[in-house]
C-alpha positions in Angstrom: -42.2 -39.3 15.2 -39.8 -36.5 14.0 -41.5 -33.1 12.9 -39.9 -31.0 10.1 -40.1 -27.4 9.5 -41.5 -26.1 6.2 -38.7 -24.5 4.2 -39.1 -20.8 3.9 -37.5 -17.8 2.4 -35.9 -16.9 5.8 -34.1 -20.6 5.5 -32.6 -19.7 2.4 -30.9 -16.8 3.9 -28.8 -19.3 5.9 -27.5 -21.0 2.7 -24.0 -20.4 1.2 -24.8 -17.9 -2.0 -23.0 -20.6 -4.0 -25.4 -23.3 -3.1 -28.4 -21.5 -4.2 -27.1 -21.6 -8.2 -28.7 -24.3 -9.9 -26.3 -27.3 -10.6 -26.4 -26.8 -14.4 -25.1 -23.0 -13.8 -22.1 -24.4 -11.5 -21.4 -27.1 -14.2 -21.3 -24.3 -16.9 -18.8 -22.0 -14.6 -16.8 -25.0 -14.1 -16.3 -26.3 -18.0 -15.8 -22.6 -18.9 -13.0 -22.0 -16.4 -11.5 -25.7 -17.5 -11.8 -24.6 -21.3 -10.1 -21.4 -20.4 -7.2 -23.1 -18.7 -6.7 -25.5 -21.4 -6.5 -22.2 -23.9 -3.7 -20.8 -21.3 -6.0 -18.3 -19.6 -4.6 -17.0 -16.4 -5.8 -18.8 -13.3 -5.1 -18.0 -9.9 -3.5 -20.6 -6.9 -5.2 -20.7 -3.7 -2.8 -18.6 -1.8 -3.2 -15.9 -4.8 -7.2 -15.8 -4.0 -6.5 -15.9 -0.2 -4.1 -12.5 -0.8 -6.5 -11.0 -3.3 -9.7 -11.5 -0.8 -9.2 -8.1 1.2 -9.2 -6.2 -1.9 -12.6 -7.8 -2.9 -14.5 -6.4 0.3 
């Protein structure tokens, strides 16, 4: 028989921040980003984001 640990607030600290966001919020962000892309708003490639990452910290 397997025993499972009860979820606690301490367990949540181990979860990546983007996984703590409700799925509805993630969907809204994706749709908003996609609609912006359709309007021609500036988006960044993965390589551009990797280059910018050190500036964020």
